[in-house]
C-alpha positions, 0 to 999 in steps of 0.5 A: 531445437529452439530458434532465437524467436522461440521460448525454451521448453522450461519457459513454455511450461512455466507460461502454461503454469502462469495461465493456470494460476489465473484460475484462482480469481474465480475461487478467491477474492481479488482485493480487500478493504479492512476498516478498524475503529474503536467500536470495531477493534476486530475490523470490518472487511469488504472482499472484492471478487471479479464478479461479486462483493462479500464480507461485512457488506451490510454493516459497512453500508449501514455505517456509510448511510450516516455519512451519505455514501451510496450503498455497495452492491454487486449491481453497482459494479458494471465491471463484474459483467465482463471481468471474467472474460478478461481473465479468460482472455489472459489465460488463453493468451498465456496458454497460446504463448506456451503452445507456440513459444513465440517471444513476441507474443510474450512481450505483447502479453506483458504490455497488455498485462501491465496496461490492464493493471494500470487501468484496473487501478485507475478504475478502482480509484475512480470508483472510490472517488465517486463513492467518497465524494458523491455524498447525500447532502441530507446525511446525518453526519456532515463534515464540510470539505471532508471526503471519504474516498478509500485508499487505492493501496495502503492506509488512510484515516477516515474520521475514526476509521483506519482503512487499509486496501490491499490485494487479497489472496486471489489478487496476490496469485494474479500478481505472482502470475504476472511476475512469473511471466516477467521472470520468464522474459528476463530469463529468455533475455539473459540466455539470448544475451549470452548468445548475442541474440538480444536486440536493442528493442528487447533491451529497452523493454527490459530496462523499462520493465525494471524501472516500472517494477521498481517504481511499483514496489517502492513505498514511502511513509505517509505524511501526518495530516493535522486535523485529520489523522488520529493517534493510534494509541491515545486516539486524539486528533493529531494537531501538532505533527511536529512531535509525531511519528508513524510505524509501518508493519511488515504487512504494510499497516500504518500507525500514526502518533501525535507524540513520541510518548504514544509511539513508545507506549504503543510499541512497549504495550504490543510486544507481539508487534515488535517482530512485525515492525518494518519501519519507524519514522519520526517528524523532522522538527526542522521540516515538519512535512518530512519524516525521517528514520527514527534510528537515524534521527537526533532527539532533543528533550527539554521541559521548554518543549510542550508536546501533546502527551508530555514527552517534550521531545522533538527530532532532527535529521542531523546532530548539528540541527539538534545542537543548534536548536538546543543552543544554551537551553537546558535539555539533552540530546539523545537517540531513538535507542535510548528513548525506547530503553528509557520506557 
């Protein structure tokens, strides 16, 4: 019979399964960076394993040479020498929890796993910062004040390349393993709460975990950067973000546009993309550093507006703002649905 200090039998079995899931990172890449550009429409991939690099390493190094970046190689990642042992440690720890069933060990495991994840992200950021900023001053291509640090997670525009950084299959399996451990913790907390056995420290851990997971999973649109970002449709540099917007797919890819005309043309010429659209954001003309949901925005169309690609349309968060801006001028106030239908 389980005591209040021990995990239930199903939880112990699942912890053993969570331990076994970590084997995946020895056979599958943990992270990937995808690079897309007009000259590489099929994309270039850099796969990061726990002990090596694979993918289009040579091609990427060749391109990076022109901007003065150091070449990527297994030897340039000292972490590869010990990451395997870190995985072995967590596998053994999770299996020990399964054998002993001690709830305190599960709490320690989750704290260590969360801490390890934060440290891994920080280390990845430091690696990217070093490669993106420590450039050869004699490089063939030099843009004063510009760095080439890849994104830690998500999308970033690097000259004419769109860079995407996400976990690969092995990484997603590791994340699933940690989520499973959290689920076991919450399950045990729930059944012990029903029995009146949950103390304040455990409740605090639950609240902290929920807040941490929420913050980790939340996402927000990326602001349009004038002079740096390029339109995903016309490939022109975005210089007037007040007329622009962006599209985010279900997979997290971000497409940015310098004009509503480019955004609608991109959607209508990529019919297969429409089922993958997760969010469409529009720049608030009244506050150009703010992106608002397209379906909630109010659009003002007028020949007095001079947008980059001729849509001559701007958007506002509220109808009152749109009406006030229009004033007595000619033009119409419309909705996102009407703009898409007109195309």
